[in-house]
C-alpha positions as CSV (number, residue, x, y, z in Angstrom):
1,X,29.7,62.3,10.5
2,X,27.5,60.4,12.8
3,X,24.4,61.3,10.7
4,X,26.1,60.1,7.5
5,X,27.1,56.8,9.1
6,X,23.5,56.3,10.3
7,X,22.2,57.0,6.8
8,X,24.5,54.4,5.3
9,X,23.5,51.8,7.8
10,X,19.8,52.5,7.1
11,X,20.4,52.2,3.3
12,X,22.3,49.0,3.7
13,X,19.4,47.5,5.7
14,X,16.9,48.6,3.1
15,X,18.9,47.2,0.3
16,X,19.2,43.8,2.0
17,X,15.4,43.6,2.4
18,X,15.0,43.8,-1.4
19,X,17.3,40.9,-2.1
20,X,15.5,38.2,-4.1
21,X,15.0,35.0,-2.2
22,X,13.4,31.8,-3.3
23,X,11.7,29.3,-1.0
24,X,13.6,26.1,-1.3
25,X,10.6,24.1,-0.4
26,X,8.5,25.5,-3.2
27,X,7.8,23.1,-6.1
28,X,8.7,25.9,-8.5
29,X,12.0,26.8,-6.9
30,X,14.2,24.7,-9.3
31,X,12.5,26.3,-12.3
32,X,12.7,29.8,-10.9
33,X,16.4,29.3,-10.0
34,X,17.1,28.0,-13.5
35,X,15.5,31.0,-15.1
36,X,17.4,33.4,-12.9
37,X,20.7,31.6,-13.6
38,X,20.0,31.6,-17.4
39,X,19.3,35.3,-17.5
40,X,21.8,36.5,-14.9
41,X,24.0,38.2,-17.5
42,X,21.2,39.7,-19.5
43,X,21.2,42.3,-21.1
44,X,24.6,42.3,-22.8
45,X,25.7,45.1,-25.1
46,X,26.7,42.5,-27.7
47,X,23.0,41.5,-28.1
48,X,21.8,45.1,-28.7
49,X,21.2,45.9,-32.4
50,X,23.8,48.0,-34.1
51,X,23.2,51.7,-34.9
52,X,21.5,51.9,-38.3
53,X,23.7,53.4,-41.0
54,X,20.9,54.7,-43.1
55,X,19.4,56.8,-40.3
56,X,18.7,60.5,-41.2
57,X,21.5,62.8,-40.0
58,X,20.8,66.0,-38.0
59,X,21.6,68.1,-41.1
60,X,18.8,66.3,-43.0
61,X,16.3,67.1,-40.2
62,X,17.5,70.7,-40.2
63,X,16.9,71.0,-43.9
64,X,13.4,69.5,-43.6
65,X,12.5,71.9,-40.8
66,X,13.8,74.8,-42.9
67,X,11.7,73.6,-45.8
68,X,8.6,73.4,-43.6
69,X,9.2,76.9,-42.2
70,X,9.6,78.3,-45.7
71,X,6.4,76.6,-46.9
72,X,4.6,77.9,-43.8
73,X,5.8,81.4,-44.5
74,X,4.6,81.1,-48.1
75,X,1.2,79.9,-47.0
76,X,0.9,82.7,-44.5
77,X,1.9,85.2,-47.3
78,X,-0.9,83.8,-49.5
79,X,-3.4,83.9,-46.7
80,X,-2.7,87.6,-46.0
81,X,-3.1,88.4,-49.7
82,X,-6.7,87.2,-49.6
83,X,-9.3,90.0,-49.4
84,X,-11.3,88.9,-46.4
85,X,-13.7,91.9,-46.5
86,X,-17.4,90.9,-46.8
87,X,-18.8,94.4,-47.3
88,X,-21.4,93.0,-49.7
89,X,-22.9,89.8,-48.1
90,X,-25.8,89.7,-50.6
91,X,-23.4,89.7,-53.5
92,X,-21.3,87.0,-51.9
93,X,-24.3,84.9,-51.3
94,X,-25.4,85.3,-54.9
95,X,-22.0,84.3,-56.1
96,X,-22.0,81.2,-54.0
97,X,-25.5,80.3,-55.1
98,X,-24.5,80.8,-58.8
99,X,-21.5,78.4,-58.2
100,X,-23.8,75.9,-56.5
101,X,-26.3,76.1,-59.4
102,X,-23.6,74.8,-61.8
103,X,-23.1,71.6,-59.7
104,X,-25.5,68.8,-60.7
105,X,-27.7,67.6,-57.9
106,X,-28.8,64.1,-57.2
107,X,-32.5,63.4,-57.5
108,X,-32.5,62.1,-53.9
109,X,-31.0,65.3,-52.7
110,X,-33.6,67.4,-54.6
111,X,-36.5,65.9,-52.7
112,X,-38.5,68.3,-50.7
113,X,-39.5,67.8,-47.1
114,X,-43.0,66.8,-48.2
115,X,-41.6,64.1,-50.5
116,X,-39.5,62.7,-47.6
117,X,-42.4,62.7,-45.2
118,X,-44.7,61.0,-47.8
119,X,-42.0,58.3,-48.3
120,X,-41.7,57.9,-44.6
121,X,-45.5,57.5,-44.2
122,X,-45.5,54.8,-47.0
123,X,-42.8,52.9,-45.3
124,X,-44.6,53.1,-41.9
125,X,-47.8,51.7,-43.5
126,X,-45.8,48.9,-45.0
127,X,-44.2,48.1,-41.7
128,X,-47.5,47.8,-39.8
129,X,-48.4,44.2,-38.9
130,X,-51.5,42.6,-40.5
131,X,-54.5,42.0,-38.4
132,X,-54.5,38.7,-36.4
133,X,-56.0,35.7,-38.1
134,X,-59.2,34.4,-36.4
135,X,-58.7,31.0,-34.9
136,X,-62.1,29.2,-35.1
């Protein structure tokens, strides 16, 4: 009992040290006190917005989750149906190359490494500064 009483006294002393106090001599004291008085009753439940009436209901969330689960299971079923065996890598590479050959290629992408290096060298030559002009 004595320990509980001592704990209450200590808590009361701590709570008193956190009480807001304003220095009456401060030039801001009247403004601070006016702000405190104006907002003393804030927040009020009447100022909180009302609960939206068009908010989704839990049943709607549940049906959306069930739809996602069903589409996930369908996707998993489709993924397991794919034959992932690459027993013929050369045949697979040939099939990919055949599909790639059907796609038109930009002339810029068709340049060889030598073409790119020649272009870079031409641009470097153009970027070199001219020799200084003799000042006689």
